[in-house]
N, C-alpha and C positions, 0 to 999 in steps of 0.2 A: 504493500500500500504506500503510494507516494504521499508524504505528509507535508503540511505547510512549513514545518520546522526544518525541512531540508534546504530551504531557500534563504540565503543570507539577507536579502531585502526584507523578507517576512520577519526574520529574527530581529533585525534592526528596528522595524516598526514596533514589534512587540516590546522591545526593551524601553521604548519611549512610552507606549501606552500604559505599561504597568505602573507608571508614576502618577497617573491621573485617575481621579474618581469619575466613574461613569455616570452620565446624566440619566435619571429615571425617565426622561422624555425621549431618549434616543431609541429608535426602533432597531437599527442595524448594529451588529457588533463589528469589531475590527476585521478588515479584509472582505466583509460581506457585501459592500456596495461602493460604487464609484463616487457617489455623493452621500453625505450623512443625511439621514431621514429623521426628522424631529416632530414630535407631537406638539401641536399648537392649538390654541382656541381659535377656531375658524368656522364661520357660519356655513361655509360650503363643504365642510368635512374634508379638508385637505391636510396633507403633511407638508412641512417645510423641508425643502431639499437645499443643503448648503455644501459648497465645495471650495477648496482653495488650491491653487497651483502656481508654480513659479517657473520662469525661464531664466536660468543663470548659468548652470553648467554647460548648456548647449552653446552659450556665448563665449565663456572663458576657454572652452576647448576648441573654438573656431568652427563649430558646426554651422552656426548662423552668423553670417557676416553682413547681410542686408538688414538694416534697422526695420524696414517694413515687415520682413519675416518675423523679427523678434516681437513686434507689436501684435501682428496677426495671430501668432501661435499663443501668445499670452492669453488672449481672449478666447480663442477656439479651444484651447486645452481645458479651460474651465467650463465652457458651454458643453463640451463633449461629455464631461462628467454628469451634467444635468441631463443630457440626452440619454445616457445609459440608464437612468432611473425614470425616464419618460416624463421629465418635469416640464412645466410651462415656465419659462424664465421670467423672473421679476426684474432682474438687472444684475450688474456687476460693479464692484468697486476695485480700484487698482492702486498699487503702490509701485512707484517708479524710483529706482535708485541708479544714478549714473555718476561717472567720474566728473570732477570739477571742470576738467579741461574739455569735455565734450562740447562741440559747437551746437548752435541752435538748429542748424539744418538737420543734423543727425537725430536730434530729439524730436523734431517735427516729423521725421519719417517714421519713428517709432509710434508716435501718436496717430499718424495717418494709417498705419497698419492696424492699430487698435480700432480706429473709427471705421475702417473699411470692413473689418470682421463683424463689428456690431451691426453695421448697415446691412450686411449680407443676410443676417438672421433677425433683423428688426429688434435688436436688443439695445439697451441704453447703458452707458457708463454713468453711474449715479454719484460718483465722487471718488476720493482716494487720498493719496499722500505722495509727496515728492521728497527725496533725500539725496544727499551727496555721499558717495561711497567710493572705495578704491576700484571696484569692478561693477559692471552693470548687473543689476538684478531686477527683474520685472515680475510682479506678482498680481494675481487677481483673486477675488473672492466673489463667487456667483451664487445667486439665490433663486429659488423657484418653488413652485407648488406642484404636488402630485396628489391626484384623487386617492383618498385612503383605500378605497376598494380596488384600485388598480396598481397598488404598490408592486414594484418589481426590483429585485436585487440580483446579485451574482449567484444566489442559492435558489435551488428549486427544480433544476432539470431532472428528467426521469429517463430511464432506459427506453429506447425507442423514439425519443423525441428527435426531430429533424433539426440539424444545425445550419444556421444561415449567417451570412455576413452582409452588412448593409451596402457595401460597395467594394471596389477593387482594393487590394492591399499592395504594399511594396514601395510606395513612393517615399516614405520616411527613411527606410533603410537604404534605398537607392541613393538619395541625396547624401545621407550620412557617409556611405561608403565612398562615393565620388569625392566628397570634401575631405574626409580624414585620410583616405589613401592617396590623395593628391592625383587622382585620375583627371583627364581633361574635363573641365567643367561642362563643355558642350555635350558630354554624354548624358548629363542630367543637371541642368542649371538649377540654381537655388529657387528661381521664380517658378519652377515647375511644382514646387512644394507649397501648395496652398490648401491644406486639409480643411474640410468644412464639417463642423459638428452637426450630427444628424438629429437636430431637434424635432423636426416634424415627423421623421421616421420613428424616433424614439417614443413619441406620443401614441403612434399606432402600435408599435411593438409591445408596449406595456399592456395593451388590451388582449394580447394573444399569447405572449411568450411566458416561459417558465423560469428563465434566468437571462441576464444580459450583462455585458461588460464591454467597455470600449477598447480599441486596439492601440492605445497610446504607447504601449510598450512593445508593439509588434504582434503579429498574428499568432505565432507559435507560443509565445510567452502567455498571451491571453488565454489560449486553449489550455495550456499547462496549469495556469492559476485556477481556472474554472474546474478542471478535473480534480485538483487537490482539495478544493473547498467543498465540492459536491460528492467526492469519493466515488465518482463515476468516470468513464473514459469517453474518448471521441475517436471515430473513424472518419478521416477526411478522404472523400472519394473523388472530389473534383480535381482536375489537373491544373497545373500552374497557368496554362493558357486562359483558364476561366477565373483564376484567383488574382493574378497580378495585372496591373494596368498595362496597356499597350506600350507606353513609354518605358516601363520597367522591363518588359519582355525584350524590347529593342536593345536596351542597355545590356542585358544579360548576353544577348547574341553578339553585340559588337565587342564587348569587353571580355567575353568568354568567362562569365561569372555564373556559377550554378544558380538555378532558379530559387532553390530553397534558401539561399543566402538572404534573399529579399523578404523572407518571412520569419527568419530566425533571429534577426538582430533586435536590439532593444529600442530602436527609434521608430515609432509607429506613425499612424496617419488618421486617427480618430474615427475609424469606422466602428460599427457595433457588431459584436458577435452575440447571437442569441439563439435560443432553442424554442421550437414550436411543437406542441403535441401533434403526433401524426394525424390524428383525426381532425385537427384544426388547420392543417396546412392549406387546403384549398380555400377555405374561408379567409385565411390571412392573405394569401396571394391575390385573391380578388379585391380585398380591401386595399392592398398595396398598389395594385394596378390603377385603382380609382384616384390615387394621389400622385401617380407617376413615379412610383417607387419600384425598383427592380432589384430585389435582394438576390444574392448569390447563394445557392444551396451548396453547402460544404460537405455534409455527410450526416452521420447519425450519432446519437448518444448510445454507448454500450455499457453493460454492467461492469466489465473489466476496467479498472482504473488506470488506463494507459492511453497514450496518444499514438495513433496509427495512421499512416498515410498509404494510400493505394497509388503505386507508381504507374507511369504510362504503360509499362509492360504488363500490368495487372498484378504484379507482386505487391504484397502488403508488408510494410516494415513498421515495427514498433520502435519508437524513439523515446529517449529519456532526456528532457530539457535541463535537468539539474546542473550538469557541468557548464552548459552555456550560460544559464541564468546566474551562476555563481562566478563565472569568469569575469564579467564586466566590473563588479565591485573590487576584484582583486588585481585585475590587469591595469586598471587606471587608463592612462593614455598610451600604453604600449600596444600600438596598433598592429605591429608585426606579430606579436604573440597572439593577439585576438584573431587575426586572419588565419594564422597557422593552426590554432586550436579549433577554429570553425571547420577548416578543411578536414582535420583529423577526426573531428566529431562526425561530420557528414559521411566519411568513408566507413567509420565504425558501424553506423546505423544503416548503411546501404543506400544512402541518398546520392552518392556520387558513383 
């Protein structure tokens, strides 16, 4: 049985949580939800959804260099957490910390990225805070409401449920690999990376799904976290040509990069992975069609708590994400080691 305690990130979160008293109004426990769900007095019988996220490491490590991207992702990462619980956004507050020497043009571009992301999803920045710090750090805290009777978290999938993803994966890891491995940027420019939080889709998903989580940490890590917390497994039956964006598929072809690389990294793209009971799939797909939503069917939930992929040859391989998930916290910025260990991992599990 793959446990939550095998993953260093989960251990670190738990080490912090153990110092805090739990609110009696909080619905979800640690790891169980992308946004925190809180009981409030509300005449419409809704739960308050709250989340906070920061963009800092991505900037200091050189992943994001365009200030527009920095602002855009700050907003979208928070709204994606709301989308994963099917929330109707109330708004977002931001905290901007930049170096004293940063010029006004650079800061305006950050603000423009934030404003564009809000405009895309018709959400408003309600206020915030500005600070001067040695390095850039951008944070957001978003709020929304979820109908109490339609609460959805990362927990609840059942054997036989059908696994879906809200859209193509791979753009986050593609941009990250090109940037950090210093590949020609023309292979996947930074402005290709404009992930959109699936707010509208999340509000539909909450009416039909048994669990949901966003792919901010990448597709494979998302599936791995869901299987650990639900103590069930997933069989991914769709091929990479259906899972990855056309631009990412082209990158893999031109740079001779294995397709699975684009799903195994830690930098995601804010899609939703969710499970629908088999008997509700047709009803869900019809409702999705009515709002112009075309989810990708990935596979099924299985009793065995493992992550399995069906390869183009028809062969099924079972993989263990533990080594890769624990690699990133220990490898730091040692990209050479990260790439080498990814290749070794892929060969071990038969993906290459």
